[in-house]
C-alpha positions in Angstrom: 2.6 -7.2 7.8 -1.3 -6.4 8.6 -3.4 -6.4 5.8 -5.9 -4.2 7.4 -4.6 -0.7 6.5 -6.5 0.8 9.8 -4.3 -1.4 12.1 -2.9 0.3 14.9 -3.7 2.9 17.8 -5.6 5.8 16.8 -6.5 9.1 18.6 -9.2 11.5 17.4 -7.9 15.2 16.6 -11.3 16.6 16.2 -15.1 16.1 15.5 -17.1 18.9 13.5 -20.8 18.7 12.9 -22.7 20.3 10.3 -19.6 22.1 9.4 -19.6 23.9 12.6 -16.9 24.3 15.3 -14.2 21.8 15.4 -14.5 20.0 18.8 -11.3 19.0 20.4 -12.1 18.5 24.0 -13.1 15.1 24.0 -10.2 12.5 24.6 -10.9 9.3 22.0 -8.6 5.9 22.0 -9.3 3.5 19.1 -7.2 0.4 19.0 -7.8 -1.6 15.8 -6.5 -5.1 15.1 -7.1 -6.9 12.1 -10.5 -7.5 12.5 -11.2 -6.7 16.2 -11.4 -3.3 17.4 -12.4 -1.3 20.6 -13.2 2.7 21.3 -13.1 4.5 24.5 -14.3 8.1 24.8 -14.1 10.7 27.6 -17.2 11.0 29.8 -18.4 14.6 30.0 -18.6 15.8 33.4 -22.3 16.9 32.5 -23.1 13.4 31.8 -22.1 12.0 35.3 -25.1 11.3 36.8 -24.7 8.1 39.2 -26.0 5.9 37.5 -26.8 6.9 34.3 -30.5 5.8 34.2 -32.4 4.8 31.3 -35.0 7.5 31.9 -32.3 10.1 32.4 -30.5 9.1 28.9 -33.8 9.3 27.1 -34.2 13.0 27.9 -30.6 14.0 26.8 -30.6 16.4 23.4 -29.8 14.3 20.8 -26.1 15.5 20.7 -25.5 14.3 24.4 -26.9 10.9 23.4 -24.7 10.7 20.4 -21.6 11.1 23.0 -23.2 8.4 25.3 -23.8 5.9 22.8 -20.3 6.1 21.8 -18.4 6.3 25.1 -17.4 2.7 24.8 -18.0 0.0 22.1 -16.2 -3.1 20.6 -16.7 -5.4 17.9 -15.3 -6.1 14.4 -14.2 -3.6 11.5 -14.9 -4.0 7.8 -13.8 -1.6 5.0 -14.4 -1.4 1.2 -11.8 0.6 -1.0 -12.8 3.0 -3.5 -9.4 3.5 -4.7 -6.1 4.2 -3.2 -7.1 7.3 -0.9 -11.0 6.7 -0.1 -13.7 4.2 0.5 -16.0 3.4 3.2 -15.6 1.7 6.7 -17.9 0.2 9.1 -17.7 -0.3 13.0 -20.0 -3.6 13.7 -20.6 -3.2 17.4 -20.8 -6.4 19.5 -20.6 -4.5 22.6 -21.9 -1.2 23.3 -23.3 1.0 26.0 -26.7 1.5 24.0 -28.2 -0.7 21.4 -27.4 0.8 17.8 -30.4 1.6 15.7 -28.5 2.3 12.3 -25.2 0.8 10.7 -22.1 2.7 11.5 -20.6 3.1 8.4 -18.8 6.1 7.3 -16.8 7.8 4.2 -13.2 7.9 4.8 -10.4 9.8 3.0 -6.7 9.4 3.5 -4.6 12.7 4.1 -1.4 10.1 4.6 -0.2 6.9 5.8 -1.2 7.8 9.4 -4.4 10.0 9.3 -7.7 10.1 7.7 -10.7 11.9 7.7 -14.3 10.1 8.6 -17.4 11.8 7.3 -20.7 10.5 8.1 -24.3 11.2 9.2 -26.7 10.9 12.5 -30.4 12.3 13.1 -31.7 14.4 15.7 -34.8 13.7 17.5 -36.6 15.2 14.9 -35.3 12.9 12.3 -33.0 15.6 10.5 -29.9 14.5 9.1 -26.8 15.9 10.3 -23.2 15.7 9.0 -19.9 15.1 11.2 -16.3 14.9 10.2 -13.9 13.5 12.4 -10.0 13.7 11.8 -8.2 10.5 13.1 -4.3 10.0 13.8 -2.5 7.0 14.0 0.0 6.9 17.1 1.5 3.7 17.0 1.3 0.5 14.7 1.3 -2.3 17.0 1.5 -5.2 17.5 -1.9 -5.5 19.1 -3.2 -8.7 21.3 -6.9 -9.2 21.5 -8.4 -11.0 24.8 -11.9 -12.0 25.6 -13.4 -13.5 28.8 -13.1 -17.5 29.1 -16.2 -18.2 31.2 -19.0 -16.6 32.9 -21.9 -14.3 31.8 -19.8 -11.3 30.9 -19.1 -10.2 27.6 -15.9 -8.3 27.1 -13.0 -7.3 24.8 -9.6 -6.2 26.0 -7.0 -4.7 23.3 -3.4 -3.9 24.4 -0.8 -2.4 22.0 2.5 -1.0 23.3 1.7 1.2 26.5 -2.2 1.6 25.5 -5.0 -0.7 26.2 -8.7 -0.6 26.2 -11.2 -2.7 27.9 -14.8 -2.9 27.4 -17.2 -5.3 29.5 -20.8 -5.8 29.8 -22.4 -7.8 32.5 -26.0 -6.6 31.9 -28.7 -9.1 31.9 -30.7 -8.7 29.5 -28.8 -6.6 27.7 -31.8 -5.1 25.6 -33.8 -1.6 25.6 -31.3 0.5 27.4 -30.7 -2.1 30.5 -29.4 -0.3 33.3 -25.9 1.2 32.6 -24.1 0.2 35.8 -23.3 -3.2 34.5 -21.4 -1.7 31.5 -17.7 -0.3 31.7 -15.1 1.0 29.3 -12.1 2.1 30.0 -8.6 3.5 28.2 -5.6 2.8 30.1 -1.9 3.9 29.7 1.2 2.0 31.2 3.2 4.4 32.9 6.7 3.1 35.0 5.4 -0.4 34.6 1.8 0.3 35.9 -1.7 0.6 33.9 -3.5 3.7 34.9 -7.0 4.5 33.8 -7.1 7.6 31.6 -10.8 7.9 30.7 -14.1 6.0 29.7 -17.0 5.3 32.0 -17.2 6.5 35.4 -16.9 2.7 36.7 -13.3 1.8 35.3 -13.2 -1.7 33.8 -11.0 -4.7 34.9 -7.6 -3.5 34.1 -5.4 -5.1 31.6 -3.1 -6.9 33.7 -6.1 -8.8 34.9 -7.3 -9.3 31.5 -3.9 -11.1 30.7 -4.2 -13.2 33.5 -7.7 -14.5 33.6 -9.0 -14.1 30.1 -7.7 -15.8 26.8 -6.1 -14.4 24.0 -8.2 -14.5 20.5 -6.1 -13.0 17.9 -2.4 -12.4 16.9 
């Protein structure tokens, strides 16, 4: 049995800022292995500027930049339990569409064996702190496979669990100071009738899971 209590396939039920409206329109898929994770979120139509250039990114309101920053990211995950129901969890971003300026650490509270609330904060352009609340539900327990590129300059993470998969790739060079986003891709996939189909993610889909399995190397069991 996995030691990580967050191991599995997760979807977000809602996100709520500053105790306001519970937003449910953005699809999110988070795959969590023992240490590795990958997270892909739906790209909103108003952000579909091809390509999403750094200059345009800087003009976005803080709330839209929050969504862009988390469109696709992957890395390693740690948690620290205060008791059986709550604690803190941290997503260490190894791959992300934009560099992260602050630690991605939140407080969690279990609502049951397969759902929890995540509570955190973020800042707007004026440095004002805003609270957010996310409700996560586990839709599958795995097992999960983790894959990485073997050779080349592209960095990536591929995660497969049951009929779901997430692939995050970063071929930008250098990966600093909001380099052009066209070299970054992150896609959530679902297998239907034996074929992988992209569900949501960045406008340019990433390499499909079948190709990840054939060309990349499995990293974690």
